[in-house]
C-alpha beads as a LAMMPS data file, in Angstrom:
LAMMPS data file: protein, C-alpha beads

242 atoms
241 bonds

1 atom types
1 bond types

-500.0 500.0 xlo xhi
-500.0 500.0 ylo yhi
-500.0 500.0 zlo zhi

Masses

1 110.0

Atoms # bond

1 1 1 170.433 -320.791 -168.283
2 1 1 172.781 -319.174 -165.754
3 1 1 176.557 -319.704 -166.079
4 1 1 178.610 -322.047 -163.881
5 1 1 179.332 -320.658 -160.402
6 1 1 183.096 -320.502 -160.927
7 1 1 182.877 -318.496 -164.167
8 1 1 183.200 -314.752 -163.593
9 1 1 182.403 -314.176 -167.281
10 1 1 180.295 -316.410 -169.467
11 1 1 179.022 -315.989 -173.006
12 1 1 176.798 -318.226 -175.108
13 1 1 176.295 -318.235 -178.886
14 1 1 177.362 -314.674 -179.560
15 1 1 176.575 -313.405 -183.047
16 1 1 177.692 -309.890 -183.935
17 1 1 177.794 -308.122 -187.288
18 1 1 179.756 -304.910 -187.844
19 1 1 179.315 -302.844 -191.015
20 1 1 177.330 -305.680 -192.564
21 1 1 180.030 -308.314 -192.002
22 1 1 179.977 -311.106 -189.424
23 1 1 182.467 -310.279 -186.645
24 1 1 181.378 -313.105 -184.317
25 1 1 179.550 -316.257 -185.376
26 1 1 178.217 -318.334 -182.491
27 1 1 181.086 -317.832 -180.025
28 1 1 180.663 -319.303 -176.529
29 1 1 183.172 -318.800 -173.739
30 1 1 183.621 -319.200 -169.996
31 1 1 186.298 -317.400 -167.971
32 1 1 187.069 -318.516 -164.435
33 1 1 187.679 -316.107 -161.566
34 1 1 191.345 -315.134 -161.285
35 1 1 192.209 -316.748 -164.612
36 1 1 194.441 -315.158 -167.232
37 1 1 192.963 -316.173 -170.586
38 1 1 194.547 -315.300 -173.920
39 1 1 192.356 -314.742 -176.962
40 1 1 194.600 -315.581 -179.891
41 1 1 194.231 -315.179 -183.606
42 1 1 195.312 -312.894 -186.445
43 1 1 194.068 -309.345 -186.753
44 1 1 190.436 -309.300 -187.787
45 1 1 189.656 -312.644 -186.170
46 1 1 187.122 -311.160 -183.712
47 1 1 189.215 -310.805 -180.552
48 1 1 188.435 -307.139 -179.895
49 1 1 184.774 -307.556 -180.832
50 1 1 184.446 -310.451 -178.388
51 1 1 186.029 -308.430 -175.568
52 1 1 183.771 -305.466 -176.349
53 1 1 180.732 -307.747 -176.089
54 1 1 181.962 -309.330 -172.857
55 1 1 182.613 -305.915 -171.288
56 1 1 179.256 -304.479 -172.287
57 1 1 180.677 -301.917 -174.701
58 1 1 178.877 -303.632 -177.555
59 1 1 175.646 -305.627 -177.608
60 1 1 175.673 -308.727 -179.772
61 1 1 172.687 -309.189 -182.076
62 1 1 172.220 -312.682 -180.651
63 1 1 173.496 -314.514 -177.585
64 1 1 174.028 -313.933 -173.886
65 1 1 176.765 -312.425 -171.716
66 1 1 176.856 -312.943 -167.945
67 1 1 179.102 -311.373 -165.316
68 1 1 179.026 -312.971 -161.853
69 1 1 175.706 -314.626 -162.721
70 1 1 174.137 -311.283 -163.746
71 1 1 172.944 -310.903 -167.369
72 1 1 174.938 -308.114 -169.036
73 1 1 172.973 -308.484 -172.281
74 1 1 169.754 -307.286 -170.605
75 1 1 171.249 -304.178 -168.971
76 1 1 170.511 -300.696 -170.272
77 1 1 173.261 -298.335 -171.490
78 1 1 173.623 -296.537 -168.141
79 1 1 173.863 -299.805 -166.196
80 1 1 176.458 -301.185 -168.583
81 1 1 178.478 -297.970 -168.306
82 1 1 178.369 -298.249 -164.508
83 1 1 179.508 -301.867 -164.726
84 1 1 182.482 -300.926 -166.889
85 1 1 183.418 -298.061 -164.580
86 1 1 183.097 -299.980 -161.317
87 1 1 184.113 -303.555 -162.144
88 1 1 186.156 -303.614 -165.370
89 1 1 189.486 -302.248 -166.558
90 1 1 190.508 -301.803 -170.182
91 1 1 193.887 -301.408 -171.912
92 1 1 194.078 -300.444 -175.600
93 1 1 197.086 -300.830 -177.914
94 1 1 197.471 -297.020 -177.712
95 1 1 197.641 -295.351 -174.276
96 1 1 194.869 -292.792 -174.753
97 1 1 196.040 -290.553 -171.895
98 1 1 194.523 -287.146 -171.157
99 1 1 197.226 -284.736 -172.427
100 1 1 196.524 -282.030 -169.826
101 1 1 196.990 -284.407 -166.885
102 1 1 200.235 -285.613 -165.327
103 1 1 201.178 -289.262 -165.064
104 1 1 199.743 -289.734 -161.595
105 1 1 196.580 -287.775 -162.451
106 1 1 195.958 -289.979 -165.488
107 1 1 196.520 -293.056 -163.349
108 1 1 194.243 -291.835 -160.555
109 1 1 191.417 -290.822 -162.894
110 1 1 189.246 -293.958 -162.371
111 1 1 189.423 -293.490 -158.597
112 1 1 188.689 -289.762 -158.753
113 1 1 185.655 -290.438 -160.967
114 1 1 184.373 -292.819 -158.284
115 1 1 184.618 -290.131 -155.638
116 1 1 187.771 -291.399 -153.907
117 1 1 189.553 -288.606 -152.049
118 1 1 192.370 -286.757 -153.828
119 1 1 194.929 -287.936 -151.265
120 1 1 193.932 -291.620 -151.400
121 1 1 193.717 -291.605 -155.201
122 1 1 197.171 -290.033 -155.510
123 1 1 198.693 -292.524 -153.072
124 1 1 197.260 -295.488 -154.983
125 1 1 198.328 -294.020 -158.327
126 1 1 201.909 -293.476 -157.181
127 1 1 202.097 -297.035 -155.837
128 1 1 201.013 -298.503 -159.179
129 1 1 203.385 -296.295 -161.142
130 1 1 206.244 -297.528 -158.966
131 1 1 205.229 -301.160 -159.561
132 1 1 205.366 -300.505 -163.296
133 1 1 208.781 -298.791 -163.034
134 1 1 207.273 -295.435 -164.020
135 1 1 207.407 -293.532 -160.733
136 1 1 209.703 -290.902 -162.237
137 1 1 206.938 -289.986 -164.702
138 1 1 204.349 -289.191 -162.033
139 1 1 204.568 -285.405 -162.460
140 1 1 205.203 -285.280 -166.204
141 1 1 202.580 -284.883 -168.896
142 1 1 202.181 -287.380 -171.755
143 1 1 203.935 -285.238 -174.387
144 1 1 207.164 -285.442 -172.351
145 1 1 207.088 -289.248 -172.113
146 1 1 208.162 -292.104 -174.354
147 1 1 205.622 -294.473 -175.887
148 1 1 206.639 -297.143 -173.382
149 1 1 206.174 -294.794 -170.430
150 1 1 202.757 -293.685 -171.675
151 1 1 201.615 -297.280 -172.096
152 1 1 202.827 -298.205 -168.611
153 1 1 200.752 -295.326 -167.225
154 1 1 197.737 -296.587 -169.169
155 1 1 198.242 -300.031 -167.633
156 1 1 198.574 -298.511 -164.147
157 1 1 195.332 -296.597 -164.782
158 1 1 193.554 -299.839 -165.687
159 1 1 194.815 -301.576 -162.537
160 1 1 194.566 -298.787 -159.954
161 1 1 190.952 -299.510 -159.010
162 1 1 191.623 -303.284 -158.768
163 1 1 188.964 -304.280 -161.314
164 1 1 187.273 -307.657 -161.184
165 1 1 188.140 -308.179 -164.854
166 1 1 190.880 -306.544 -166.908
167 1 1 190.480 -306.510 -170.680
168 1 1 193.867 -306.062 -172.367
169 1 1 193.641 -305.567 -176.136
170 1 1 197.134 -306.064 -177.611
171 1 1 198.514 -304.025 -174.663
172 1 1 202.152 -304.106 -175.818
173 1 1 201.637 -304.016 -179.588
174 1 1 203.374 -300.637 -179.927
175 1 1 206.311 -301.492 -177.640
176 1 1 209.666 -303.021 -178.459
177 1 1 209.672 -306.756 -177.757
178 1 1 211.963 -306.676 -174.704
179 1 1 210.117 -303.742 -173.148
180 1 1 206.750 -305.302 -173.952
181 1 1 207.767 -308.595 -172.355
182 1 1 208.780 -306.828 -169.137
183 1 1 205.524 -304.856 -169.034
184 1 1 203.471 -308.008 -169.557
185 1 1 205.307 -309.864 -166.800
186 1 1 204.555 -306.995 -164.433
187 1 1 200.907 -306.876 -165.542
188 1 1 200.308 -310.598 -165.129
189 1 1 202.123 -310.719 -161.777
190 1 1 200.028 -307.804 -160.489
191 1 1 196.832 -309.443 -161.712
192 1 1 197.667 -312.729 -159.996
193 1 1 198.612 -311.071 -156.718
194 1 1 195.320 -309.130 -156.655
195 1 1 193.081 -311.916 -157.977
196 1 1 192.170 -309.992 -161.129
197 1 1 190.732 -311.966 -164.026
198 1 1 192.457 -311.019 -167.298
199 1 1 191.367 -311.391 -170.912
200 1 1 194.417 -310.786 -173.077
201 1 1 193.930 -310.382 -176.817
202 1 1 197.044 -311.065 -178.857
203 1 1 198.340 -312.366 -182.165
204 1 1 201.728 -313.140 -180.567
205 1 1 202.306 -316.703 -179.357
206 1 1 204.969 -315.565 -176.865
207 1 1 202.465 -313.215 -175.228
208 1 1 199.806 -315.950 -175.165
209 1 1 202.263 -318.249 -173.380
210 1 1 201.963 -316.052 -170.262
211 1 1 198.293 -316.991 -169.891
212 1 1 196.767 -319.932 -168.028
213 1 1 194.712 -320.923 -171.059
214 1 1 194.184 -319.884 -174.670
215 1 1 191.094 -319.619 -176.827
216 1 1 191.708 -319.349 -180.553
217 1 1 189.537 -317.322 -182.925
218 1 1 189.541 -317.263 -186.696
219 1 1 187.058 -315.327 -188.840
220 1 1 184.821 -314.742 -185.821
221 1 1 184.624 -318.397 -184.752
222 1 1 186.273 -320.478 -182.048
223 1 1 188.709 -322.920 -183.552
224 1 1 191.053 -325.562 -182.244
225 1 1 194.187 -323.937 -183.646
226 1 1 195.121 -320.883 -185.657
227 1 1 197.323 -321.780 -188.617
228 1 1 200.586 -319.853 -188.972
229 1 1 200.448 -316.877 -191.323
230 1 1 203.254 -315.070 -193.093
231 1 1 204.458 -311.766 -191.667
232 1 1 204.611 -310.362 -188.172
233 1 1 200.867 -310.660 -187.644
234 1 1 200.828 -314.422 -187.913
235 1 1 200.212 -316.510 -184.837
236 1 1 202.174 -319.657 -184.321
237 1 1 199.750 -322.564 -184.034
238 1 1 198.113 -322.102 -180.640
239 1 1 196.334 -325.081 -179.187
240 1 1 192.923 -324.482 -177.664
241 1 1 192.564 -325.718 -174.096
242 1 1 189.075 -326.021 -172.656

Bonds

1 1 1 2
2 1 2 3
3 1 3 4
4 1 4 5
5 1 5 6
6 1 6 7
7 1 7 8
8 1 8 9
9 1 9 10
10 1 10 11
11 1 11 12
12 1 12 13
13 1 13 14
14 1 14 15
15 1 15 16
16 1 16 17
17 1 17 18
18 1 18 19
19 1 19 20
20 1 20 21
21 1 21 22
22 1 22 23
23 1 23 24
24 1 24 25
25 1 25 26
26 1 26 27
27 1 27 28
28 1 28 29
29 1 29 30
30 1 30 31
31 1 31 32
32 1 32 33
33 1 33 34
34 1 34 35
35 1 35 36
36 1 36 37
37 1 37 38
38 1 38 39
39 1 39 40
40 1 40 41
41 1 41 42
42 1 42 43
43 1 43 44
44 1 44 45
45 1 45 46
46 1 46 47
47 1 47 48
48 1 48 49
49 1 49 50
50 1 50 51
51 1 51 52
52 1 52 53
53 1 53 54
54 1 54 55
55 1 55 56
56 1 56 57
57 1 57 58
58 1 58 59
59 1 59 60
60 1 60 61
61 1 61 62
62 1 62 63
63 1 63 64
64 1 64 65
65 1 65 66
66 1 66 67
67 1 67 68
68 1 68 69
69 1 69 70
70 1 70 71
71 1 71 72
72 1 72 73
73 1 73 74
74 1 74 75
75 1 75 76
76 1 76 77
77 1 77 78
78 1 78 79
79 1 79 80
80 1 80 81
81 1 81 82
82 1 82 83
83 1 83 84
84 1 84 85
85 1 85 86
86 1 86 87
87 1 87 88
88 1 88 89
89 1 89 90
90 1 90 91
91 1 91 92
92 1 92 93
93 1 93 94
94 1 94 95
95 1 95 96
96 1 96 97
97 1 97 98
98 1 98 99
99 1 99 100
100 1 100 101
101 1 101 102
102 1 102 103
103 1 103 104
104 1 104 105
105 1 105 106
106 1 106 107
107 1 107 108
108 1 108 109
109 1 109 110
110 1 110 111
111 1 111 112
112 1 112 113
113 1 113 114
114 1 114 115
115 1 115 116
116 1 116 117
117 1 117 118
118 1 118 119
119 1 119 120
120 1 120 121
121 1 121 122
122 1 122 123
123 1 123 124
124 1 124 125
125 1 125 126
126 1 126 127
127 1 127 128
128 1 128 129
129 1 129 130
130 1 130 131
131 1 131 132
132 1 132 133
133 1 133 134
134 1 134 135
135 1 135 136
136 1 136 137
137 1 137 138
138 1 138 139
139 1 139 140
140 1 140 141
141 1 141 142
142 1 142 143
143 1 143 144
144 1 144 145
145 1 145 146
146 1 146 147
147 1 147 148
148 1 148 149
149 1 149 150
150 1 150 151
151 1 151 152
152 1 152 153
153 1 153 154
154 1 154 155
155 1 155 156
156 1 156 157
157 1 157 158
158 1 158 159
159 1 159 160
160 1 160 161
161 1 161 162
162 1 162 163
163 1 163 164
164 1 164 165
165 1 165 166
166 1 166 167
167 1 167 168
168 1 168 169
169 1 169 170
170 1 170 171
171 1 171 172
172 1 172 173
173 1 173 174
174 1 174 175
175 1 175 176
176 1 176 177
177 1 177 178
178 1 178 179
179 1 179 180
180 1 180 181
181 1 181 182
182 1 182 183
183 1 183 184
184 1 184 185
185 1 185 186
186 1 186 187
187 1 187 188
188 1 188 189
189 1 189 190
190 1 190 191
191 1 191 192
192 1 192 193
193 1 193 194
194 1 194 195
195 1 195 196
196 1 196 197
197 1 197 198
198 1 198 199
199 1 199 200
200 1 200 201
201 1 201 202
202 1 202 203
203 1 203 204
204 1 204 205
205 1 205 206
206 1 206 207
207 1 207 208
208 1 208 209
209 1 209 210
210 1 210 211
211 1 211 212
212 1 212 213
213 1 213 214
214 1 214 215
215 1 215 216
216 1 216 217
217 1 217 218
218 1 218 219
219 1 219 220
220 1 220 221
221 1 221 222
222 1 222 223
223 1 223 224
224 1 224 225
225 1 225 226
226 1 226 227
227 1 227 228
228 1 228 229
229 1 229 230
230 1 230 231
231 1 231 232
232 1 232 233
233 1 233 234
234 1 234 235
235 1 235 236
236 1 236 237
237 1 237 238
238 1 238 239
239 1 239 240
240 1 240 241
241 1 241 242
């Protein structure tokens, strides 16, 4: 059964076990084109595993994943790698920059790997760094930058090729709250202006509030709400909208 026409991503009955433990148990999900969807839940609830399955990084033991009506779950490793390179962007909690490259070179890397000319890739990289208030870091290497500056460059790198879908896994988890809020506002505004679909994994209710819709996970299952937990990792009860 193919997904609905307006769903850019669609998954049905995903079951995934990691290290002998169930990470996903029958999760189904549809994501509309241009939508910003927050996956909420405490750490260990299955958010990252679900995004890895949706992006083709990980194959679920059972279930289906479709991107633009094409079955991701039937693609071979090389085809899935090409899909991730050409159509998807990914932001981790840690920047993961190449230490030998400058800020603009790190940002331009996805374009250069696609064969875009050096001049065009540099121009696009500098534009995105300016949008993320990091233009002054364009010619500096990661060791000379703050954590916030490095993460902004990582976000610019994920956006520079204008992916169809951006997967953001706790993208501001290592930033101070005020700085993280500003970065997220810039990210979501850029995504909306370029029609980029965003999956945003978070355990922070304030971050989830920036999304159009939330899907709550708990112990690898979709749930209606996530109960509050003690400590900073708890999520305030987040209602599930369908």
